[in-house]
Structures are given as structure tokens and as C-alpha cells.
C-alpha positions in Angstrom: -76.0 -21.8 9.3 -79.5 -21.6 10.8 -78.4 -20.2 14.2 -77.0 -17.1 12.5 -80.2 -15.8 11.1 -81.8 -15.7 14.5 -78.8 -13.9 16.1 -78.7 -11.3 13.3 -82.5 -10.7 13.6 -81.9 -10.1 17.4 -79.1 -7.6 16.6 -81.5 -5.8 14.1 -84.3 -5.6 16.6 -81.9 -4.2 19.2 -80.7 -1.5 16.8 -77.2 -2.9 17.2 -76.1 -4.2 13.8 -72.7 -5.7 13.0 -70.7 -2.9 11.4 -68.3 -3.9 8.7 -65.9 -2.3 6.3 -65.0 -3.7 2.9 -61.7 -3.5 1.0 -62.3 -3.9 -2.7 -65.1 -3.0 -5.1 -64.6 -5.5 -7.9 -66.9 -8.2 -9.3 -67.2 -10.2 -6.0 -67.2 -7.2 -3.8 -70.1 -5.7 -5.6 -72.1 -8.9 -4.9 -71.1 -8.9 -1.2 -72.1 -5.3 -0.8 -75.5 -5.9 -2.5 -76.1 -8.9 -0.3 -75.4 -7.0 2.9 -77.4 -4.0 2.0 -80.5 -5.7 0.6 -80.7 -9.1 2.3 -78.8 -9.2 5.6 -80.7 -7.9 8.6 -78.5 -7.0 11.6 -75.5 -6.0 9.5 -74.4 -2.6 8.0 -71.8 -2.0 5.3 -70.4 1.2 6.8 -67.5 2.0 4.4 -65.7 0.7 1.3 -62.1 1.3 0.3 -61.0 0.9 -3.3 -58.2 2.3 -5.4 -60.8 3.8 -7.8 -63.6 5.6 -5.9 -66.1 5.3 -8.7 -66.3 1.6 -8.3 -66.8 1.9 -4.6 -69.6 4.4 -5.1 -71.3 2.1 -7.6 -71.4 -0.7 -4.9 -73.6 1.6 -2.8 -75.6 2.9 -5.7 -76.9 -0.7 -6.3 -79.0 -0.1 -3.1 -79.7 3.6 -4.0 -77.3 4.8 -1.3 -75.1 7.8 -2.0 -72.0 7.6 0.1 -69.7 10.4 1.2 -66.0 10.5 0.3 -63.5 10.4 3.2 -59.7 10.9 2.9 -58.5 10.2 6.4 -59.1 7.8 9.2 -60.6 10.6 11.3 -63.1 11.4 8.6 -64.0 7.7 8.2 -64.6 7.3 12.0 -66.9 10.4 12.0 -68.9 8.9 9.1 -69.2 5.5 10.8 -70.3 7.1 14.1 -72.9 9.2 12.2 -74.2 6.2 10.3 -73.2 7.7 6.9 -72.0 5.3 4.2 -68.5 6.2 3.2 -66.0 5.5 0.5 -62.3 6.1 0.5 -59.1 5.4 -1.5 -57.2 4.9 1.8 -57.6 1.2 2.6 -55.2 1.2 5.5 -57.1 4.0 7.1 -60.4 2.0 6.8 -58.7 -1.1 8.2 -57.6 0.9 11.2 -60.8 3.0 11.7 -62.6 2.7 15.0 -66.3 1.7 15.1 -66.1 -1.4 12.9 -66.5 -4.9 14.1 -64.9 -6.6 11.1 -63.2 -6.1 7.8 -64.1 -8.0 4.6 -61.1 -8.2 2.3 -62.0 -9.1 -1.3 -59.3 -7.6 -3.5 -57.7 -10.7 -4.9 -54.3 -8.9 -4.5 -51.3 -10.0 -2.5 -48.8 -7.3 -1.5 -51.6 -4.7 -1.2 -53.9 -7.1 0.7 -51.0 -8.0 3.1 -50.8 -4.4 4.2 -54.5 -4.1 4.7 -55.0 -7.3 6.6 -52.0 -6.6 8.9 -53.4 -3.1 9.6 -56.8 -4.5 10.5 -55.4 -7.2 12.8 -53.1 -4.8 14.5 -56.1 -2.5 15.2 -58.1 -5.3 16.7 -60.5 -6.2 13.9 -61.4 -9.6 12.7 -60.8 -10.4 9.0 -63.1 -12.3 6.7 -61.8 -12.7 3.2 -62.2 -14.5 -0.1 -58.5 -14.1 -0.9 -57.3 -17.7 -1.2 -54.1 -16.4 -2.9 -53.1 -14.4 0.2 -54.2 -17.1 2.6 -52.4 -19.8 0.7 -49.1 -17.8 0.8 -49.0 -16.2 4.3 -52.2 -17.3 6.0 -50.5 -19.2 8.9 -48.5 -16.2 10.0 -51.6 -13.9 9.7 -53.5 -16.4 11.9 -50.7 -16.1 14.5 -51.0 -12.4 14.5 -54.8 -12.6 14.7 -54.5 -14.9 17.7 -52.1 -12.5 19.4 -54.6 -9.7 18.9 -57.5 -11.8 20.1 -59.5 -11.5 16.8 -60.8 -13.9 14.2 -59.0 -14.6 10.9 -61.2 -16.5 8.5 -61.9 -17.5 5.0 -65.5 -17.0 3.8 -68.5 -19.2 3.3 -69.6 -19.4 -0.3 -66.3 -19.9 -2.0 -65.4 -23.6 -2.4 -62.8 -23.8 0.4 -65.3 -22.5 2.9 -68.0 -24.9 1.6 -65.6 -27.8 1.8 -64.8 -26.9 5.4 -68.5 -26.7 6.4 -69.0 -30.1 4.8 -65.9 -31.5 6.5 -67.2 -30.4 9.9 -70.6 -31.9 9.1 -69.1 -35.3 8.1 -66.8 -35.4 11.1 -69.8 -34.6 13.3 -71.5 -37.7 12.1 -68.6 -39.8 13.4 -67.3 -40.4 9.8 -63.6 -39.7 9.4 -62.9 -37.4 6.4 -60.1 -38.8 4.2 -60.4 -36.5 1.2 -61.7 -33.0 0.6 -62.5 -32.4 -3.0 -63.4 -29.7 -5.5 -65.4 -30.2 -8.7 -64.1 -28.4 -11.8 -65.4 -28.2 -15.4 -62.0 -27.4 -17.0 -58.3 -27.6 -16.3 -55.8 -26.4 -18.9 -52.5 -25.1 -17.4 -51.8 -23.1 -20.6 -54.9 -20.9 -20.5 -54.0 -17.2 -20.4 -55.7 -13.7 -20.6 -55.9 -13.9 -24.4 -57.7 -17.3 -24.4 -60.1 -16.3 -21.7 -60.9 -12.7 -22.9 -64.3 -13.6 -24.4 -65.5 -15.4 -21.3 -64.3 -12.6 -19.0 -66.1 -9.9 -21.0 -69.3 -11.8 -20.9 -69.3 -12.0 -17.1 -67.7 -8.6 -16.4 -64.6 -10.2 -14.9 -60.8 -9.7 -15.5 -59.3 -12.0 -18.1 -56.3 -12.9 -16.0 -58.5 -13.8 -13.0 -60.6 -16.1 -15.2 -57.4 -17.6 -16.7 -56.2 -18.4 -13.1 -59.4 -20.4 -12.7 -58.7 -22.4 -15.8 -55.0 -22.9 -15.5 -55.1 -24.6 -12.1 -53.7 -21.7 -10.0 -57.0 -20.9 -8.3 -57.9 -24.5 -7.4 -54.3 -25.1 -6.2 -54.7 -22.2 -3.7 -58.2 -23.3 -2.7 -57.1 -26.8 -1.9 -53.9 -25.6 -0.2 -55.9 -23.6 2.3 -58.2 -26.5 2.9 -55.1 -28.6 3.6 -53.8 -26.0 6.0 -57.1 -25.8 7.8 -57.5 -29.6 8.2 -53.9 -31.0 8.3 -54.4 -32.8 5.0 -51.8 -33.1 2.2 -51.6 -33.6 -1.6 -51.0 -37.1 -3.0 -48.6 -35.7 -5.6 -47.5 -32.4 -7.1 -50.5 -30.8 -8.7 -52.9 -33.3 -7.0 -54.4 -36.3 -8.8 -57.2 -34.4 -10.6 -58.9 -37.3 -12.4 -60.6 -36.0 -15.6 -64.0 -37.6 -16.5 -64.9 -34.9 -19.1 -63.6 -36.8 -22.1 -61.9 -33.6 -23.1 -65.2 -31.9 -23.6 -65.7 -29.0 -21.1 -69.4 -28.8 -20.2 -70.1 -32.2 -21.8 -71.9 -35.2 -20.1 -71.0 -35.3 -16.4 -70.6 -38.4 -14.2 -72.0 -38.5 -10.7 -69.3 -37.6 -8.2 -69.9 -41.0 -6.4 -68.6 -42.7 -9.6 -65.2 -40.9 -9.3 -64.3 -42.5 -6.0 -62.4 -45.4 -7.5 -59.8 -42.9 -8.9 -58.9 -41.8 -5.4 -59.3 -45.1 -3.5 -55.7 -46.4 -4.1 -54.4 -43.2 -2.5 -56.6 -43.1 0.6 -55.3 -44.0 4.0 -57.8 -43.9 6.9 -54.8 -43.8 9.3 -53.2 -40.9 7.5 -53.8 -37.1 7.6 -56.1 -37.2 4.5 -55.8 -35.6 1.1 -57.1 -32.6 -0.7 -57.8 -33.0 -4.5 -60.2 -32.2 -7.3 -62.1 -33.9 -10.1 -62.9 -32.6 -13.6 -66.1 -33.5 -15.4 -68.3 -34.6 -12.5 -71.7 -33.5 -11.1 -72.9 -31.7 -9.0 -70.7 -29.0 -10.4 -69.5 -26.5 -9.3 -69.9 -28.2 -6.0 -67.6 -29.8 -3.5 -67.3 -33.3 -1.9 -65.8 -35.1 1.1 -64.9 -38.8 1.2 -65.1 -40.4 4.6 -64.9 -43.8 6.3 -66.2 -45.3 9.5 -65.2 -48.4 11.4 -68.4 -49.3 13.3 -70.3 -52.1 11.4 -73.6 -51.0 12.7 -73.1 -47.5 11.5 -72.0 -48.8 8.1 -75.3 -50.7 8.0 -77.2 -47.5 8.6 -75.3 -45.6 6.0 -76.2 -48.3 3.4 -79.8 -48.1 4.5 -79.7 -44.3 3.9 -78.5 -44.9 0.3 -74.9 -43.9 1.0 -73.5 -47.2 -0.4 -71.7 -50.2 1.0 -68.4 -48.4 1.8 -65.7 -48.5 2.9 -65.7 -44.9 1.6 -68.8 -42.7 1.5 -69.2 -39.6 -0.6 -70.9 -36.5 0.8 -71.4 -33.5 -1.5 -72.7 -30.0 -1.6 -74.1 -29.2 -5.1 -73.3 -25.5 -5.2 -71.1 -22.7 -3.8 -72.8 -19.3 -3.8 -69.8 -17.0 -3.3 -71.0 -13.5 -2.3 -74.4 -14.7 -1.1 -72.8 -16.5 1.8 -70.1 -14.0 2.9 -72.3 -12.2 5.4 -72.9 -15.4 7.2 -69.2 -15.7 7.6 -69.0 -12.2 9.2 -71.8 -13.1 11.6 -70.1 -16.4 12.6 -66.9 -14.5 13.3 -68.3 -11.5 15.2 -71.2 -13.2 17.1 -69.8 -16.7 17.7 -66.0 -16.4 17.2 -66.4 -19.3 14.8 -64.0 -19.0 11.8 -65.2 -20.8 8.6 -61.7 -21.8 7.7 -58.3 -20.8 9.0 -54.9 -22.4 9.3 -54.4 -25.0 12.1 -50.7 -24.1 12.5 -47.9 -24.0 10.0 -48.5 -24.6 6.3 -49.0 -28.2 5.1 -49.4 -27.4 1.4 -48.2 -24.5 -0.6 -48.7 -23.3 -4.2 -45.5 -23.2 -6.4 -44.9 -21.3 -9.6 -44.6 -23.4 -12.8 -43.4 -22.0 -16.1 -46.3 -21.7 -18.5 -43.9 -21.2 -21.4 -40.1 -21.2 -21.6 -39.0 -18.1 -19.6 -35.9 -16.1 -20.4 -33.6 -13.8 -18.5 -35.4 -10.5 -17.8 -38.9 -11.7 -18.2 -41.3 -10.3 -15.6 -43.9 -12.4 -13.9 -46.9 -10.0 -14.2 -50.0 -11.6 -12.6 -51.8 -14.8 -11.6 -53.4 -16.3 -14.6 -51.0 -14.4 -16.8 -48.7 -15.5 -19.6 -45.7 -16.6 -17.6 -46.6 -19.0 -14.8 -49.3 -21.2 -13.4 -49.7 -22.6 -9.9 -49.5 -26.2 -8.6 -50.1 -27.5 -5.1 -47.2 -29.2 -3.4 -46.5 -30.5 0.1 -44.5 -28.0 2.2 -41.6 -30.2 3.0 -40.9 -30.6 -0.7 -41.2 -26.8 -1.2 -38.6 -26.3 1.5 -36.2 -29.1 0.4 -36.1 -27.9 -3.2 -36.3 -24.2 -2.5 -39.4 -23.9 -4.7 -40.8 -20.4 -5.4 -44.3 -19.9 -4.1 -46.4 -18.3 -6.8 -47.7 -15.8 -4.4 -44.2 -14.4 -4.1 -43.5 -14.7 -7.8 -45.6 -11.7 -8.9 -43.4 -8.7 -9.8 -40.2 -10.8 -9.9 -37.8 -10.9 -12.9 -36.5 -14.2 -14.2 -32.8 -14.7 -13.9 -31.6 -17.0 -16.6 -33.7 -19.5 -18.5 -36.5 -21.7 -17.2 -38.0 -24.4 -19.4 -41.7 -24.8 -19.9 -43.5 -26.8 -17.1 -40.4 -26.6 -14.8 -40.9 -25.5 -11.2 -39.3 -22.2 -10.5 -36.9 -21.9 -7.5 -35.9 -18.9 -5.5 -32.6 -18.9 -7.5 -34.5 -18.4 -10.8 -35.8 -14.9 -10.0 -34.9 -11.5 -8.7 -37.4 -10.5 -6.0 -38.3 -6.8 -5.7 -36.9 -5.2 -2.5 -38.7 -4.3 0.7 -42.0 -6.1 0.1 -44.2 -6.8 3.1 -45.3 -10.2 1.8 -41.7 -11.4 1.6 -41.0 -10.4 5.2 -44.2 -12.1 6.4 -43.3 -15.3 4.4 -39.9 -15.3 6.0 -41.4 -14.8 9.4 -43.8 -17.7 8.7 -40.9 -20.0 7.7 -38.8 -19.0 10.7 -41.7 -19.9 13.0 -42.9 -23.1 11.4 -40.1 -24.7 9.3 -39.1 -27.0 12.1 -42.7 -27.9 13.0 -43.2 -31.7 12.9 -45.1 -32.9 9.9 -46.6 -36.2 11.0 -48.4 -38.5 8.6 -46.9 -36.8 5.6 -48.4 -38.1 2.3 -46.2 -39.3 -0.6 -45.4 -36.8 -3.3 -44.1 -36.9 -6.8 -41.0 -35.2 -8.0 -40.3 -33.7 -11.4 
């Protein structure tokens, strides 16, 4: 956003940079750190928390900075006040440390991240995160707690949900009503797992399970769920429509995104809440798109003049998402303008449920997102509640109780949940607060 660079330059000139802490030092966190330290005037990366200190140190060493190690909150606060870069294994201490304007959470974890985010909010710090998995599971209750503390809870620019929300706001600002927010994918295979994705993961220095979660539909389900929760939209059916134009050849010839609109048109309702969805095998990938409509005939005439087509639906797209490059902009929007990129409007509208990736047996443990046991599918919240479906964000660490057939949705009755987890308590609190919330304009959904 153009206004942000001017505001950051002013903070730099005043010697009053935005001071941020970061939780996580993995693949994306390394990029975020590099971007702040080398390309973002008016912002300082004051401290990093990570379970392995070496990784946190290496983030700073990218910019030839040697950080000091801190073990306690008091030590962190002293380092922040002195302008010394710091690393720590104590993520909660960093989340609570005074002297920071915001926390960037980029762990990709669930239970661990829940503790960190809650600690930051309780200590009066805004949260900017790239953790769609956490947001798609308990984002609405975290937003409630952020509002109570008077701070910002926001997803980040750069990742596809944030880019979609920026485009949604742009389209709505033109007077065009968004009716679908879409994600562009190159591959969707629900049976991908860490073994099938190992080679790709090694090439790019990523974790195999994380890469598998991109391919098996879990990641896009979370991404579109949080867009739904930030706009009030729904899914047309369990798992979304996901039309595939790839011809079964990942990376093959791609059709222009405008040519995919006909696959969605039968499901679009200008009077309804709108839909979230995705398409496989289209360009510009890996971008995003928004379909919108407008009633005014004169404005339709102008849109045709400007090469947007004859309508009734118009396709707007962003041809890229630049992940870590754009995260500092999100921090500046939150701190300087109190403008979240994307956050829940209220209670959840769409959740992500656990589906059996193979036949599961009594005693099997669900290890990780993108693992060998389950994949995620987006579903409307009223169906999740009615059928007692198990959110995949709660499934991790659970043991299967009985037998669950391949491709069947798991319910709460199908698993034994580990005791005393914070994420379960927050999910229960979220349901207690929002389960009776009216869901006007609910979209149709399929059943198994």
C-alpha cells in the first residue's frame, strides 16, 4: 500500500521505528526477517524466539548481525531497550516483553502458537501472522480477545488470503459487489504425503509435511476458510468446487483465469453472501482472483470499455503473492493505521474438517498436517456443528478410536483428544460464544 512507505519513512527519519518481535525461524520467518532488516525503513526486528536458537541466530546473520541470547523476559526487555538484537527459546517471554509494538507469528504450529498469540494479546500487543491453520481453527475467539485488549489481530499481506482480501476491498471500493474470492493452484491431490513430496521439499529447503499440506488440499482449505470468515462468504459444497483445467498435467498449459468463470456461474448468487473457492490449472498462477457484479448499466458499459468483458460477472486478479516480502507492510498497517489485512468478522462461517487419507484403525495417531493420516476440507460451519465433524486443527495429536474408512470425515467420536490442551479450550469457548449466532444467507452444501 503506497501510504505505508511514506509513514515508515517518517518513522525512520524521527528515529522512532516500529519495534517487532518474531516467533519462529523457519523458511518463511527467515524471509520475513531478511525483508525487515534489509529493505524496510522505519521498522526494527528486535528479537526472535525459536525452539532451536541456532535457527534464530541464522536469521540475524543474513544481515551480518550477531544477536545476544536471552533466557528471561527481563533480559529480553533490557536488550530491546538497549537496541540489541536478541534471540531466545522462551517464546511466551518474548510475546509478553515490554518495548515491542507488535508480534509476528510465523511458526505454522497450532497448540504452541495458541499459547504465544494469547500471551501477546493479553500483554497488549498486536499480532500479525501467516498461520492460516491457527486462524482457521480459533481465529474468531482470538479476534474477540484482541478486541477486548484494544489491539489488532491480523493475517498478513503476501500470503494468498491477505492478497485476496486486498483485492476484495479494491473491487468493493469500485462499487462492484464481490461474489466469489478465489485462489489459483497448480496441483490438488488429497493423497499426497511427506514421502511423495520429499524431493520437492529438499529442493526448496522446506518441510516435506508442510509441502504435502499444500498439495493435499489442507492449506488451501484453511486459506479459503479464513477468507470466508473475514468476508462472511461460504463454500458451495464440502471441499469447494475446485474446477480443474490442468488436464491432469501439473505445470502444463494454463487457461486464463477469465475463462474459468463459467464453471462458477451456476453457483453464484448476487443476493447471497458470496463464495470462496479455487481453480486448478489457470493463469496467472500462483495468484488470486475475485469475481464481482454490478447493477448500474452505465457502469457495466464502462467496464466493457475498459476490457473487463460484457458481464454480468467480472474477473479481477492479482498475478502473484509475494509471501514474506509483504509481511512488513502488514505490520505497518496494523501499528500505524490500525488496519488489519484480514481478520474474522465475527463467528466462523467456514471451518476445515479432517478427512481420512487412508483407512484409519484403532490406536492410529494423527501426527501432522500434510501427514499420512488425514487431509483437510473446507465445510460450512453449520454442517460441522450438526454432524459433530472434527476440525483438522484439533485432530493433531489425537488417537483414532475404532475404524475410519478412507475419505470419510472424522467426527469427535472417532478420536481420543489429548487432555488439557489450550487450543481445545479456546475452540470450546469460541463455540459457546458463536454457536447460536445467526447465519444469514447460508450457501448450499453437499453431504457425504
